[in-house]
Biopython code that builds the backbone (N, CA, C, O; Angstrom):
import numpy as np
from Bio.PDB.StructureBuilder import StructureBuilder

atoms = [
    (1, "UNK", "N", (10.671, -27.332, 12.824)),
    (1, "UNK", "CA", (9.277, -27.294, 13.142)),
    (1, "UNK", "C", (8.507, -27.849, 11.951)),
    (1, "UNK", "O", (8.796, -27.513, 10.803)),
    (2, "UNK", "N", (7.554, -28.675, 12.225)),
    (2, "UNK", "CA", (6.732, -29.250, 11.154)),
    (2, "UNK", "C", (5.486, -28.395, 10.926)),
    (2, "UNK", "O", (5.162, -27.523, 11.732)),
    (3, "UNK", "N", (4.799, -28.656, 9.826)),
    (3, "UNK", "CA", (3.527, -27.972, 9.548)),
    (3, "UNK", "C", (2.536, -28.227, 10.687)),
    (3, "UNK", "O", (1.801, -27.325, 11.089)),
    (4, "UNK", "N", (2.521, -29.462, 11.206)),
    (4, "UNK", "CA", (1.609, -29.813, 12.295)),
    (4, "UNK", "C", (1.947, -29.025, 13.561)),
    (4, "UNK", "O", (1.047, -28.544, 14.249)),
    (5, "UNK", "N", (3.240, -28.891, 13.871)),
    (5, "UNK", "CA", (3.661, -28.089, 15.030)),
    (5, "UNK", "C", (3.190, -26.646, 14.873)),
    (5, "UNK", "O", (2.675, -26.043, 15.815)),
    (6, "UNK", "N", (3.373, -26.105, 13.679)),
    (6, "UNK", "CA", (2.993, -24.722, 13.406)),
    (6, "UNK", "C", (1.482, -24.535, 13.548)),
    (6, "UNK", "O", (1.022, -23.577, 14.169)),
    (7, "UNK", "N", (0.723, -25.454, 12.971)),
    (7, "UNK", "CA", (-0.740, -25.365, 13.061)),
    (7, "UNK", "C", (-1.187, -25.409, 14.522)),
    (7, "UNK", "O", (-2.085, -24.667, 14.921)),
    (8, "UNK", "N", (-0.565, -26.275, 15.315)),
    (8, "UNK", "CA", (-0.896, -26.347, 16.741)),
    (8, "UNK", "C", (-0.584, -25.031, 17.440)),
    (8, "UNK", "O", (-1.397, -24.540, 18.223)),
    (9, "UNK", "N", (0.595, -24.448, 17.165)),
    (9, "UNK", "CA", (0.999, -23.201, 17.821)),
    (9, "UNK", "C", (0.050, -22.060, 17.466)),
    (9, "UNK", "O", (-0.301, -21.262, 18.336)),
    (10, "UNK", "N", (-0.369, -21.969, 16.211)),
    (10, "UNK", "CA", (-1.308, -20.925, 15.792)),
    (10, "UNK", "C", (-2.634, -21.103, 16.516)),
    (10, "UNK", "O", (-3.195, -20.140, 17.039)),
    (11, "UNK", "N", (-3.131, -22.326, 16.546)),
    (11, "UNK", "CA", (-4.413, -22.606, 17.214)),
    (11, "UNK", "C", (-4.316, -22.335, 18.708)),
    (11, "UNK", "O", (-5.229, -21.752, 19.291)),
    (12, "UNK", "N", (-3.221, -22.750, 19.331)),
    (12, "UNK", "CA", (-3.036, -22.571, 20.764)),
    (12, "UNK", "C", (-2.946, -21.087, 21.122)),
    (12, "UNK", "O", (-3.533, -20.656, 22.114)),
    (13, "UNK", "N", (-2.220, -20.308, 20.329)),
    (13, "UNK", "CA", (-2.104, -18.871, 20.586)),
    (13, "UNK", "C", (-3.466, -18.192, 20.432)),
    (13, "UNK", "O", (-3.818, -17.307, 21.213)),
    (14, "UNK", "N", (-4.212, -18.605, 19.441)),
    (14, "UNK", "CA", (-5.542, -18.020, 19.241)),
    (14, "UNK", "C", (-6.474, -18.368, 20.404)),
    (14, "UNK", "O", (-7.232, -17.518, 20.870)),
    (15, "UNK", "N", (-6.417, -19.595, 20.862)),
    (15, "UNK", "CA", (-7.314, -20.052, 21.918)),
    (15, "UNK", "C", (-6.910, -19.503, 23.285)),
    (15, "UNK", "O", (-7.732, -18.912, 23.986)),
    (16, "UNK", "N", (-5.640, -19.698, 23.666)),
    (16, "UNK", "CA", (-5.220, -19.337, 25.025)),
    (16, "UNK", "C", (-4.877, -17.864, 25.180)),
    (16, "UNK", "O", (-5.179, -17.257, 26.207)),
    (17, "UNK", "N", (-4.252, -17.293, 24.170)),
    (17, "UNK", "CA", (-3.790, -15.900, 24.278)),
    (17, "UNK", "C", (-4.732, -14.919, 23.594)),
    (17, "UNK", "O", (-4.539, -13.705, 23.666)),
    (18, "UNK", "N", (-5.757, -15.456, 22.929)),
    (18, "UNK", "CA", (-6.718, -14.599, 22.207)),
    (18, "UNK", "C", (-6.009, -13.724, 21.179)),
    (18, "UNK", "O", (-6.350, -12.553, 21.007)),
    (19, "UNK", "N", (-5.009, -14.307, 20.490)),
    (19, "UNK", "CA", (-4.262, -13.590, 19.470)),
    (19, "UNK", "C", (-4.793, -13.954, 18.090)),
    (19, "UNK", "O", (-5.161, -15.102, 17.845)),
    (20, "UNK", "N", (-4.831, -12.983, 17.198)),
    (20, "UNK", "CA", (-5.216, -13.232, 15.818)),
    (20, "UNK", "C", (-3.950, -13.594, 15.039)),
    (20, "UNK", "O", (-3.152, -12.721, 14.695)),
    (21, "UNK", "N", (-3.777, -14.867, 14.769)),
    (21, "UNK", "CA", (-2.581, -15.353, 14.067)),
    (21, "UNK", "C", (-2.905, -15.752, 12.633)),
    (21, "UNK", "O", (-2.176, -16.533, 12.021)),
    (22, "UNK", "N", (-3.989, -15.222, 12.104)),
    (22, "UNK", "CA", (-4.442, -15.590, 10.771)),
    (22, "UNK", "C", (-3.364, -15.387, 9.715)),
    (22, "UNK", "O", (-3.238, -16.199, 8.798)),
    (23, "UNK", "N", (-2.591, -14.321, 9.829)),
    (23, "UNK", "CA", (-1.584, -14.003, 8.814)),
    (23, "UNK", "C", (-0.232, -14.679, 9.072)),
    (23, "UNK", "O", (0.708, -14.483, 8.301)),
    (24, "UNK", "N", (-0.123, -15.470, 10.143)),
    (24, "UNK", "CA", (1.154, -16.130, 10.451)),
    (24, "UNK", "C", (1.527, -17.108, 9.343)),
    (24, "UNK", "O", (0.667, -17.773, 8.766)),
    (25, "UNK", "N", (2.830, -17.184, 9.056)),
    (25, "UNK", "CA", (3.333, -18.085, 8.020)),
    (25, "UNK", "C", (4.504, -18.890, 8.565)),
    (25, "UNK", "O", (5.271, -18.400, 9.394)),
    (26, "UNK", "N", (4.635, -20.097, 8.106)),
    (26, "UNK", "CA", (5.798, -20.926, 8.412)),
    (26, "UNK", "C", (6.745, -20.833, 7.227)),
    (26, "UNK", "O", (6.389, -21.202, 6.108)),
    (27, "UNK", "N", (7.942, -20.343, 7.474)),
    (27, "UNK", "CA", (8.930, -20.168, 6.416)),
    (27, "UNK", "C", (10.186, -20.959, 6.738)),
    (27, "UNK", "O", (10.607, -21.020, 7.893)),
    (28, "UNK", "N", (10.777, -21.555, 5.734)),
    (28, "UNK", "CA", (12.081, -22.202, 5.882)),
    (28, "UNK", "C", (13.131, -21.220, 5.375)),
    (28, "UNK", "O", (13.074, -20.764, 4.233)),
    (29, "UNK", "N", (14.090, -20.901, 6.239)),
    (29, "UNK", "CA", (15.112, -19.920, 5.894)),
    (29, "UNK", "C", (16.482, -20.553, 6.108)),
    (29, "UNK", "O", (16.763, -21.100, 7.174)),
    (30, "UNK", "N", (17.331, -20.475, 5.086)),
    (30, "UNK", "CA", (18.720, -20.910, 5.228)),
    (30, "UNK", "C", (19.552, -19.641, 5.342)),
    (30, "UNK", "O", (19.836, -18.973, 4.348)),
    (31, "UNK", "N", (19.932, -19.324, 6.564)),
    (31, "UNK", "CA", (20.578, -18.043, 6.798)),
    (31, "UNK", "C", (22.042, -18.003, 6.389)),
    (31, "UNK", "O", (22.525, -16.959, 5.950)),
    (32, "UNK", "N", (22.738, -19.081, 6.520)),
    (32, "UNK", "CA", (24.166, -19.028, 6.267)),
    (32, "UNK", "C", (24.890, -18.308, 7.389)),
    (32, "UNK", "O", (24.392, -18.234, 8.512)),
    (33, "UNK", "N", (26.061, -17.781, 7.085)),
    (33, "UNK", "CA", (26.892, -17.111, 8.079)),
    (33, "UNK", "C", (26.240, -15.813, 8.547)),
    (33, "UNK", "O", (25.836, -14.985, 7.730)),
    (34, "UNK", "N", (26.139, -15.639, 9.865)),
    (34, "UNK", "CA", (25.485, -14.462, 10.447)),
    (34, "UNK", "C", (26.271, -13.951, 11.641)),
    (34, "UNK", "O", (27.092, -14.662, 12.219)),
    (35, "UNK", "N", (26.004, -12.709, 11.995)),
    (35, "UNK", "CA", (26.432, -12.133, 13.262)),
    (35, "UNK", "C", (25.149, -11.816, 14.024)),
    (35, "UNK", "O", (24.163, -11.363, 13.442)),
    (36, "UNK", "N", (25.175, -12.059, 15.322)),
    (36, "UNK", "CA", (24.007, -11.726, 16.124)),
    (36, "UNK", "C", (24.446, -11.188, 17.466)),
    (36, "UNK", "O", (25.551, -11.454, 17.939)),
    (37, "UNK", "N", (23.539, -10.414, 18.075)),
    (37, "UNK", "CA", (23.836, -9.813, 19.366)),
    (37, "UNK", "C", (22.533, -9.619, 20.124)),
    (37, "UNK", "O", (21.494, -9.325, 19.532)),
    (38, "UNK", "N", (22.600, -9.786, 21.431)),
    (38, "UNK", "CA", (21.458, -9.533, 22.283)),
    (38, "UNK", "C", (21.352, -8.036, 22.544)),
    (38, "UNK", "O", (22.287, -7.415, 23.051)),
    (39, "UNK", "N", (20.219, -7.472, 22.198)),
    (39, "UNK", "CA", (19.934, -6.064, 22.490)),
    (39, "UNK", "C", (19.015, -6.018, 23.700)),
    (39, "UNK", "O", (17.974, -6.675, 23.720)),
    (40, "UNK", "N", (19.393, -5.251, 24.695)),
    (40, "UNK", "CA", (18.549, -5.050, 25.868)),
    (40, "UNK", "C", (18.167, -3.579, 25.921)),
    (40, "UNK", "O", (19.029, -2.701, 25.954)),
    (41, "UNK", "N", (16.871, -3.323, 25.930)),
    (41, "UNK", "CA", (16.385, -1.955, 25.989)),
    (41, "UNK", "C", (15.287, -1.726, 24.972)),
    (41, "UNK", "O", (14.818, -2.666, 24.329)),
    (42, "UNK", "N", (14.875, -0.469, 24.826)),
    (42, "UNK", "CA", (13.779, -0.158, 23.911)),
    (42, "UNK", "C", (14.198, -0.328, 22.448)),
    (42, "UNK", "O", (15.379, -0.279, 22.103)),
    (43, "UNK", "N", (13.196, -0.526, 21.615)),
    (43, "UNK", "CA", (13.462, -0.718, 20.188)),
    (43, "UNK", "C", (14.163, 0.496, 19.586)),
    (43, "UNK", "O", (14.939, 0.356, 18.641)),
    (44, "UNK", "N", (13.897, 1.677, 20.120)),
    (44, "UNK", "CA", (14.483, 2.902, 19.576)),
    (44, "UNK", "C", (16.006, 2.919, 19.685)),
    (44, "UNK", "O", (16.664, 3.636, 18.931)),
    (45, "UNK", "N", (16.581, 2.142, 20.611)),
    (45, "UNK", "CA", (18.037, 2.155, 20.781)),
    (45, "UNK", "C", (18.730, 0.995, 20.058)),
    (45, "UNK", "O", (19.933, 0.793, 20.222)),
    (46, "UNK", "N", (17.976, 0.237, 19.263)),
    (46, "UNK", "CA", (18.591, -0.857, 18.509)),
    (46, "UNK", "C", (19.728, -0.398, 17.599)),
    (46, "UNK", "O", (20.710, -1.128, 17.464)),
    (47, "UNK", "N", (19.644, 0.778, 16.968)),
    (47, "UNK", "CA", (20.773, 1.206, 16.120)),
    (47, "UNK", "C", (22.115, 1.228, 16.850)),
    (47, "UNK", "O", (23.153, 0.990, 16.230)),
    (48, "UNK", "N", (22.114, 1.506, 18.139)),
    (48, "UNK", "CA", (23.360, 1.478, 18.904)),
    (48, "UNK", "C", (23.953, 0.068, 18.927)),
    (48, "UNK", "O", (25.165, -0.102, 18.800)),
    (49, "UNK", "N", (23.101, -0.931, 19.088)),
    (49, "UNK", "CA", (23.560, -2.322, 19.091)),
    (49, "UNK", "C", (24.046, -2.716, 17.699)),
    (49, "UNK", "O", (25.056, -3.407, 17.568)),
    (50, "UNK", "N", (23.336, -2.281, 16.663)),
    (50, "UNK", "CA", (23.757, -2.559, 15.286)),
    (50, "UNK", "C", (25.122, -1.944, 15.024)),
    (50, "UNK", "O", (25.941, -2.551, 14.334)),
    (51, "UNK", "N", (25.389, -0.757, 15.554)),
    (51, "UNK", "CA", (26.710, -0.131, 15.389)),
    (51, "UNK", "C", (27.809, -0.980, 16.030)),
    (51, "UNK", "O", (28.902, -1.084, 15.474)),
    (52, "UNK", "N", (27.542, -1.578, 17.172)),
    (52, "UNK", "CA", (28.516, -2.464, 17.829)),
    (52, "UNK", "C", (28.751, -3.701, 16.947)),
    (52, "UNK", "O", (29.888, -4.140, 16.780)),
    (53, "UNK", "N", (27.684, -4.250, 16.394)),
    (53, "UNK", "CA", (27.814, -5.406, 15.502)),
    (53, "UNK", "C", (28.654, -5.044, 14.281)),
    (53, "UNK", "O", (29.536, -5.806, 13.884)),
    (54, "UNK", "N", (28.385, -3.889, 13.688)),
    (54, "UNK", "CA", (29.127, -3.461, 12.499)),
    (54, "UNK", "C", (30.611, -3.249, 12.812)),
    (54, "UNK", "O", (31.468, -3.591, 11.997)),
    (55, "UNK", "N", (30.916, -2.695, 13.972)),
    (55, "UNK", "CA", (32.316, -2.503, 14.371)),
    (55, "UNK", "C", (33.000, -3.855, 14.536)),
    (55, "UNK", "O", (34.150, -4.020, 14.128)),
    (56, "UNK", "N", (32.308, -4.820, 15.129)),
    (56, "UNK", "CA", (32.859, -6.164, 15.283)),
    (56, "UNK", "C", (33.170, -6.765, 13.916)),
    (56, "UNK", "O", (34.231, -7.357, 13.719)),
    (57, "UNK", "N", (32.241, -6.613, 12.973)),
    (57, "UNK", "CA", (32.469, -7.142, 11.629)),
    (57, "UNK", "C", (33.703, -6.519, 10.991)),
    (57, "UNK", "O", (34.554, -7.228, 10.454)),
    (58, "UNK", "N", (33.799, -5.207, 11.049)),
    (58, "UNK", "CA", (34.932, -4.504, 10.440)),
    (58, "UNK", "C", (36.257, -4.941, 11.051)),
    (58, "UNK", "O", (37.245, -5.104, 10.336)),
    (59, "UNK", "N", (36.285, -5.131, 12.363)),
    (59, "UNK", "CA", (37.508, -5.544, 13.046)),
    (59, "UNK", "C", (37.926, -6.958, 12.674)),
    (59, "UNK", "O", (39.095, -7.319, 12.816)),
    (60, "UNK", "N", (36.981, -7.758, 12.201)),
    (60, "UNK", "CA", (37.266, -9.167, 11.935)),
    (60, "UNK", "C", (37.189, -9.548, 10.466)),
    (60, "UNK", "O", (37.168, -10.733, 10.133)),
    (61, "UNK", "N", (37.148, -8.550, 9.578)),
    (61, "UNK", "CA", (37.216, -8.810, 8.150)),
    (61, "UNK", "C", (35.909, -9.259, 7.501)),
    (61, "UNK", "O", (35.925, -10.001, 6.519)),
    (62, "UNK", "N", (34.796, -8.820, 8.037)),
    (62, "UNK", "CA", (33.484, -9.177, 7.484)),
    (62, "UNK", "C", (32.684, -7.919, 7.187)),
    (62, "UNK", "O", (32.985, -6.838, 7.694)),
    (63, "UNK", "N", (31.660, -8.078, 6.359)),
    (63, "UNK", "CA", (30.698, -7.009, 6.086)),
    (63, "UNK", "C", (29.299, -7.607, 6.107)),
    (63, "UNK", "O", (29.119, -8.813, 5.943)),
    (64, "UNK", "N", (28.319, -6.746, 6.311)),
    (64, "UNK", "CA", (26.939, -7.192, 6.212)),
    (64, "UNK", "C", (26.661, -7.668, 4.794)),
    (64, "UNK", "O", (27.211, -7.133, 3.831)),
    (65, "UNK", "N", (25.820, -8.660, 4.674)),
    (65, "UNK", "CA", (25.444, -9.216, 3.373)),
    (65, "UNK", "C", (23.920, -9.221, 3.259)),
    (65, "UNK", "O", (23.303, -10.250, 2.983)),
    (66, "UNK", "N", (23.335, -8.051, 3.476)),
    (66, "UNK", "CA", (21.885, -7.907, 3.428)),
    (66, "UNK", "C", (21.438, -7.808, 1.971)),
    (66, "UNK", "O", (21.890, -6.932, 1.234)),
    (67, "UNK", "N", (20.553, -8.708, 1.567)),
    (67, "UNK", "CA", (20.011, -8.729, 0.206)),
    (67, "UNK", "C", (18.519, -9.020, 0.296)),
    (67, "UNK", "O", (17.961, -9.124, 1.388)),
    (68, "UNK", "N", (17.881, -9.150, -0.858)),
    (68, "UNK", "CA", (16.454, -9.495, -0.845)),
    (68, "UNK", "C", (16.226, -10.932, -0.391)),
    (68, "UNK", "O", (15.093, -11.311, -0.095)),
    (69, "UNK", "N", (17.291, -11.739, -0.332)),
    (69, "UNK", "CA", (17.178, -13.125, 0.145)),
    (69, "UNK", "C", (17.816, -13.343, 1.509)),
    (69, "UNK", "O", (17.488, -14.306, 2.201)),
    (70, "UNK", "N", (18.715, -12.464, 1.896)),
    (70, "UNK", "CA", (19.401, -12.561, 3.191)),
    (70, "UNK", "C", (19.014, -11.328, 3.986)),
    (70, "UNK", "O", (19.454, -10.216, 3.696)),
    (71, "UNK", "N", (18.189, -11.547, 4.985)),
    (71, "UNK", "CA", (17.504, -10.449, 5.653)),
    (71, "UNK", "C", (17.933, -10.254, 7.106)),
    (71, "UNK", "O", (18.452, -11.167, 7.748)),
    (72, "UNK", "N", (17.705, -9.057, 7.597)),
    (72, "UNK", "CA", (17.833, -8.730, 9.017)),
    (72, "UNK", "C", (16.730, -9.491, 9.757)),
    (72, "UNK", "O", (15.586, -9.521, 9.304)),
    (73, "UNK", "N", (17.072, -10.101, 10.887)),
    (73, "UNK", "CA", (16.073, -10.799, 11.709)),
    (73, "UNK", "C", (16.096, -10.254, 13.122)),
    (73, "UNK", "O", (17.135, -9.835, 13.634)),
    (74, "UNK", "N", (14.934, -10.269, 13.735)),
    (74, "UNK", "CA", (14.814, -9.938, 15.149)),
    (74, "UNK", "C", (14.056, -11.069, 15.827)),
    (74, "UNK", "O", (13.007, -11.504, 15.351)),
    (75, "UNK", "N", (14.596, -11.536, 16.938)),
    (75, "UNK", "CA", (13.951, -12.577, 17.735)),
    (75, "UNK", "C", (13.593, -11.947, 19.071)),
    (75, "UNK", "O", (14.471, -11.582, 19.854)),
    (76, "UNK", "N", (12.306, -11.825, 19.321)),
    (76, "UNK", "CA", (11.829, -11.147, 20.519)),
    (76, "UNK", "C", (11.767, -12.125, 21.681)),
    (76, "UNK", "O", (10.981, -13.072, 21.667)),
    (77, "UNK", "N", (12.594, -11.891, 22.677)),
    (77, "UNK", "CA", (12.632, -12.751, 23.855)),
    (77, "UNK", "C", (11.691, -12.257, 24.945)),
    (77, "UNK", "O", (11.373, -12.991, 25.880)),
    (78, "UNK", "N", (11.254, -11.024, 24.822)),
    (78, "UNK", "CA", (10.349, -10.424, 25.797)),
    (78, "UNK", "C", (9.017, -10.106, 25.119)),
    (78, "UNK", "O", (8.959, -9.853, 23.916)),
    (79, "UNK", "N", (7.975, -10.125, 25.901)),
    (79, "UNK", "CA", (6.661, -9.710, 25.418)),
    (79, "UNK", "C", (6.543, -8.214, 25.663)),
    (79, "UNK", "O", (6.405, -7.775, 26.805)),
    (80, "UNK", "N", (6.597, -7.430, 24.588)),
    (80, "UNK", "CA", (6.585, -5.973, 24.714)),
    (80, "UNK", "C", (5.301, -5.453, 25.355)),
    (80, "UNK", "O", (5.263, -4.324, 25.844)),
    (81, "UNK", "N", (4.265, -6.263, 25.354)),
    (81, "UNK", "CA", (3.014, -5.842, 26.000)),
    (81, "UNK", "C", (3.096, -5.946, 27.514)),
    (81, "UNK", "O", (2.300, -5.331, 28.224)),
    (82, "UNK", "N", (4.070, -6.735, 28.022)),
    (82, "UNK", "CA", (4.154, -6.983, 29.461)),
    (82, "UNK", "C", (5.474, -6.542, 30.089)),
    (82, "UNK", "O", (5.634, -6.616, 31.307)),
    (83, "UNK", "N", (6.412, -6.089, 29.276)),
    (83, "UNK", "CA", (7.753, -5.760, 29.755)),
    (83, "UNK", "C", (8.010, -4.275, 29.556)),
    (83, "UNK", "O", (7.661, -3.715, 28.516)),
    (84, "UNK", "N", (8.610, -3.643, 30.536)),
    (84, "UNK", "CA", (8.957, -2.234, 30.364)),
    (84, "UNK", "C", (10.034, -2.131, 29.280)),
    (84, "UNK", "O", (10.869, -3.028, 29.154)),
    (85, "UNK", "N", (10.024, -1.051, 28.499)),
    (85, "UNK", "CA", (10.970, -0.931, 27.385)),
    (85, "UNK", "C", (12.426, -1.135, 27.770)),
    (85, "UNK", "O", (13.184, -1.724, 26.998)),
    (86, "UNK", "N", (12.837, -0.667, 28.939)),
    (86, "UNK", "CA", (14.238, -0.794, 29.343)),
    (86, "UNK", "C", (14.644, -2.242, 29.625)),
    (86, "UNK", "O", (15.834, -2.545, 29.705)),
    (87, "UNK", "N", (13.663, -3.138, 29.776)),
    (87, "UNK", "CA", (13.960, -4.545, 30.071)),
    (87, "UNK", "C", (13.689, -5.479, 28.893)),
    (87, "UNK", "O", (13.877, -6.690, 29.007)),
    (88, "UNK", "N", (13.247, -4.922, 27.757)),
    (88, "UNK", "CA", (12.991, -5.759, 26.574)),
    (88, "UNK", "C", (14.302, -6.354, 26.072)),
    (88, "UNK", "O", (15.343, -5.697, 26.060)),
    (89, "UNK", "N", (14.221, -7.603, 25.664)),
    (89, "UNK", "CA", (15.406, -8.293, 25.135)),
    (89, "UNK", "C", (15.082, -8.814, 23.740)),
    (89, "UNK", "O", (14.074, -9.488, 23.529)),
    (90, "UNK", "N", (15.969, -8.482, 22.781)),
    (90, "UNK", "CA", (15.776, -8.841, 21.382)),
    (90, "UNK", "C", (17.103, -9.304, 20.809)),
    (90, "UNK", "O", (18.123, -8.636, 20.984)),
    (91, "UNK", "N", (17.100, -10.439, 20.127)),
    (91, "UNK", "CA", (18.300, -10.872, 19.402)),
    (91, "UNK", "C", (18.239, -10.247, 18.023)),
    (91, "UNK", "O", (17.258, -10.417, 17.299)),
    (92, "UNK", "N", (19.291, -9.522, 17.660)),
    (92, "UNK", "CA", (19.417, -8.940, 16.330)),
    (92, "UNK", "C", (20.375, -9.810, 15.532)),
    (92, "UNK", "O", (21.448, -10.166, 16.019)),
    (93, "UNK", "N", (19.992, -10.151, 14.316)),
    (93, "UNK", "CA", (20.820, -11.047, 13.490)),
    (93, "UNK", "C", (20.929, -10.499, 12.077)),
    (93, "UNK", "O", (19.926, -10.166, 11.445)),
    (94, "UNK", "N", (22.182, -10.409, 11.582)),
    (94, "UNK", "CA", (22.450, -9.965, 10.216)),
    (94, "UNK", "C", (23.272, -11.013, 9.480)),
    (94, "UNK", "O", (24.201, -11.579, 10.057)),
    (95, "UNK", "N", (22.952, -11.282, 8.224)),
    (95, "UNK", "CA", (23.810, -12.128, 7.408)),
    (95, "UNK", "C", (25.116, -11.375, 7.094)),
    (95, "UNK", "O", (25.121, -10.156, 6.928)),
    (96, "UNK", "N", (26.198, -12.119, 7.020)),
    (96, "UNK", "CA", (27.502, -11.493, 6.762)),
    (96, "UNK", "C", (28.287, -12.319, 5.739)),
    (96, "UNK", "O", (27.958, -13.467, 5.439)),
    (97, "UNK", "N", (29.329, -11.685, 5.226)),
    (97, "UNK", "CA", (30.273, -12.389, 4.341)),
    (97, "UNK", "C", (31.668, -11.852, 4.615)),
    (97, "UNK", "O", (31.852, -10.713, 5.044)),
    (98, "UNK", "N", (32.639, -12.708, 4.352)),
    (98, "UNK", "CA", (34.051, -12.339, 4.520)),
    (98, "UNK", "C", (34.425, -11.358, 3.422)),
    (98, "UNK", "O", (34.007, -11.506, 2.274)),
    (99, "UNK", "N", (35.217, -10.351, 3.782)),
    (99, "UNK", "CA", (35.718, -9.403, 2.785)),
    (99, "UNK", "C", (36.762, -10.114, 1.947)),
    (99, "UNK", "O", (37.669, -10.754, 2.480)),
    (100, "UNK", "N", (36.632, -10.000, 0.634)),
    (100, "UNK", "CA", (37.612, -10.624, -0.265)),
    (100, "UNK", "C", (38.962, -9.945, -0.120)),
    (100, "UNK", "O", (39.039, -8.720, -0.019)),
    (101, "UNK", "N", (40.040, -10.746, -0.110)),
    (101, "UNK", "CA", (41.379, -10.153, 0.043)),
    (101, "UNK", "C", (41.807, -9.352, -1.165)),
    (101, "UNK", "O", (42.906, -8.798, -1.180)),
]
sb = StructureBuilder()
sb.init_structure("model")
sb.init_model(0)
sb.init_chain("A")
sb.init_seg("    ")
for serial, (resi, resn, name, xyz) in enumerate(atoms, 1):
    if name == "N":
        sb.init_residue(resn, " ", resi, " ")
    sb.init_atom(name, np.array(xyz, "f"), 0.0, 1.0, " ", f" {name:<3s}", serial, name[0])
structure = sb.get_structure()
């Protein structure tokens, strides 16, 4: 995404959706190796999905690599203002690293 694309999206959201996007920022992130999973349901049950992700990592020789530079991400596929909690869909993403032998 370019700066121009971002500026257009902020302006369009403000105009059409009446959203205050004043604090929105465009960031470039190099995530590296990650694990991700689709979580379906309310935000309160996300820890259950994270537990499944962690079990997958352990079974395959990886661990989470969460640092001040490698962060947990959530990508919201549903609009929580318009979707019932049980139907919300969110991609959860964690940076990972291989366990040293």
